[in-house]
N, C-alpha and C positions, 0 to 999 in steps of 0.2 A: 150072714145076711139072709133074712127071711124071703120067702117068695113075694110077699107084698112089697117089701122094700125094693127087690129086684124089678118088679113090674112098675113101681113108681119111678125108679131111676130110668127105666126105658121110656116111660111117658115124659119125663124131664128132657131126655135126649131128643125125642121127637118134637116137643114144644120148642126147644132151643133151635133145632134145625128150621122149623117153620117160622119162628118169630125173631130169632136173634143170632143167626149163624154167621153173619158177615158184619164186620165193623166198617162203617163208612169212613174213608180217610178224611182228615182235616176236622170234621165235626165230631168224630168219635161216637156216633150213634149207631146202635146195632139194628140190623134188619135181617129178615130171614127169607126163606123161599116164598112164603106167603106174600110178602111185599114185592118180591121180584117178579114172580109168576103172575101176580095181580095185574101187571101191565098188559097181559094178554086180555083183550076185552071179554068180559063175562066168563068165558071158559076157564080162565086162570083162577078166578075166585072160587068157582064151583068145584074145580079140581082139587084145590087145596082144602076146601070144605070137607071133602071126603076123607082126607087124612086127619082133619080136625075131629071128625066124627068118630074116628078110631079111638081117640082119647076118651070120648064120652062112653063108648062101648066098653073099653077097658076099665074105666071107673065103675061102671055098672057091675062088671064081673068081680071087682074088688069089694063090692058091697056098699058103695057110696049111696047115700039116701036119695029118695026120689026128688025132693025139692032141690038138692044140689045138682042132680043130673039135669033137671029142668033148666036151672040157671046156666049150666054148662052148654046145653043145647041152644039156649037163647043167645049165648055169646057167639056160638058158631054161626047161627042164623044172621045175627046182626053183622058179623064180619063178612059173610058171603053177600048179603043184600047190599049193604052200604059200600062194600068194597067193589061192587059191580058198577058203581057210578063212575063215569069217565073222569079222569084226573083227580077229582076230590076223593074218590074212592081209593085211589092208589095211596094218597097221603093218609087216609084213614087206616088202611091196611098196615102201614108202617108204624102207626102210633097205637092202635087198639090192642094188639098182641093177645088175642083171645086164647091162644093155646097155653101161654104161660099162666094167664089168669085161671084157666080151667084146671091145670095141674095143681095150682095153689088151692083152689076150691076143693079138689078131691083130697088133697093131703089134710086140709083142715077138717073135713068131714070125717075122715078115718081116724083122727086123733081122739 
């Protein structure tokens, strides 16, 4: 396994933890720490945004293009801003899954 593959796997793990770590009983939908911590008004969303930005920084270190990095940063910003809206933002956090999207963007860019 190359260094790039190892780093992408680590990014996958972080994205999974943030967006899909827990399966909701009965409905079978997956949520992550981002959706759970997002219930803390404003602070929760901005705290998880810091972890999301790590994925963007790691993608930059891997050589992902500037346009893709910009899209990734916008995904994090949208997640943090819209996730901060009371109640509706919590639902948005559960559905948006910016981190999984960002790792997919990074993988595509590196291929």
